[in-house]
N, C-alpha and C positions, 0 to 999 in steps of 0.2 A: 053316132060316136062309138068308136071301138074302145075296148078296154085294153089297158096296158098293165103289164106286170110291174109292181113296185118292188124294188130291191129291198131286202131286209136290212135296215140300218139300225145300228146300235151304237150309242155313245157310251164309251167307258169312262171311268173316273179319270184316267190319264188324259183323255181327250178334253175333258172339261177343266183341267188345271191351267192356270194362267201361264203364258209363255213369257220368258224373260225379254225385256225390252233392250234393244241395243243402245248403249250409252254413247254419247258423243265424246270424242277426244277433247281434252281441254283446249287445244288450238282451235278446233272447229267451233266450240262454244264461244271462244273469244271473237272469232270472225263473225259469228251470228250476232253477238252483242254489239260489235262495232257497226255491223250493217243495220241493225235495228236503231241504233243511235243516230246514224246518218239519215235513215229514212224518216225518223222522228224530226230531225233538224230540218230536212227538206220540207216536210209537211208543215212545220211551224212557220217557216219562211213563206211558203205558198199561202197559208191562211192570212199572215200579216199583209202580204202584198194584195190579196183579194180585198181585205178590209180597207186598206189604204185607197185602193182604186174605187171602192164603193163610196168613199167620202168625196171623190171628185165630182164637181157639179154637172159634168156632162155624162156621167156613167149611171146607167140604170141597173146593171148587174155585171159582176165580174167573177170569174173563177180561174184561179191560177193553180197549176200543178207543175211539180219538178220531178222528172223521172230520169232513169238511166244510172250509170255508174260514174265514178269520178272523172273518168277519161272521156265520157260520152254523155254529158248531161244535156237534157232537153227542157226548155222552158215552154210551157203550154199556157196559152191565155185564150179564154173565150169571154168576150166582152160585148155587152149590148149598150150602145150609145143612144142617148135621148134623141128623139126625132128632130128637134130644132137645133141640136148642137153641131158645132164645127169640129170634126174629129182631128184636125191637124195638130192642135195644141195637146190633146190627149195622147196622140201617137208619139209625139216628141217626149212627153212626160214618161211614157212607158219605156221607150227605147233608151233615152238618156238618163232617166231617173231610176225607175223601178228596177229594170233589168240590170243596169250597171251597178246599182247598190247591192243587189243580191250577189252578183258575180264578185264584187269586192269582199263581201262577207264570207263567201265560199272559198275565195282564194283561187278561183279558176273561172274561165269563160264558158258559156254554154256552147256546146257543139252545134246546137240547132235551136232556133226560136220559131215556135209555131203559134202565130197570132191570128185569131179569128175574130173579126168584128162584124156585128150585126147592128142595124139601125132599128130602134123601137118604132112600132107603128102607132103607139099612143101619142096623141097630140098632133099627128100628121093630118093634113086636110085632104 
């Protein structure tokens, strides 16, 4: 291993002083607050939809997420259906009930619906 020269470094009092933080303009702060409120609202709706789906007798697990901005909202669902269940009733409940109710509450339609269904292996012969 060769030796390398280490430069002389010295920290002065001025270097150690805290630097001022850029403040947001009031308009930017309002936009951020609006965005946080919208994200919180999306999160609450997604959690409520997940909980509602978990109460369905054919559902073993469900996770709903809502992403995107107002003009390009995406509904994400990952759902595990019980092994012995017929998924057709559940799929209709999701598309005609859950998704349409959330769209009505949001006042807009989802630009995209990403639905992923899995069948549980528990109880399968």
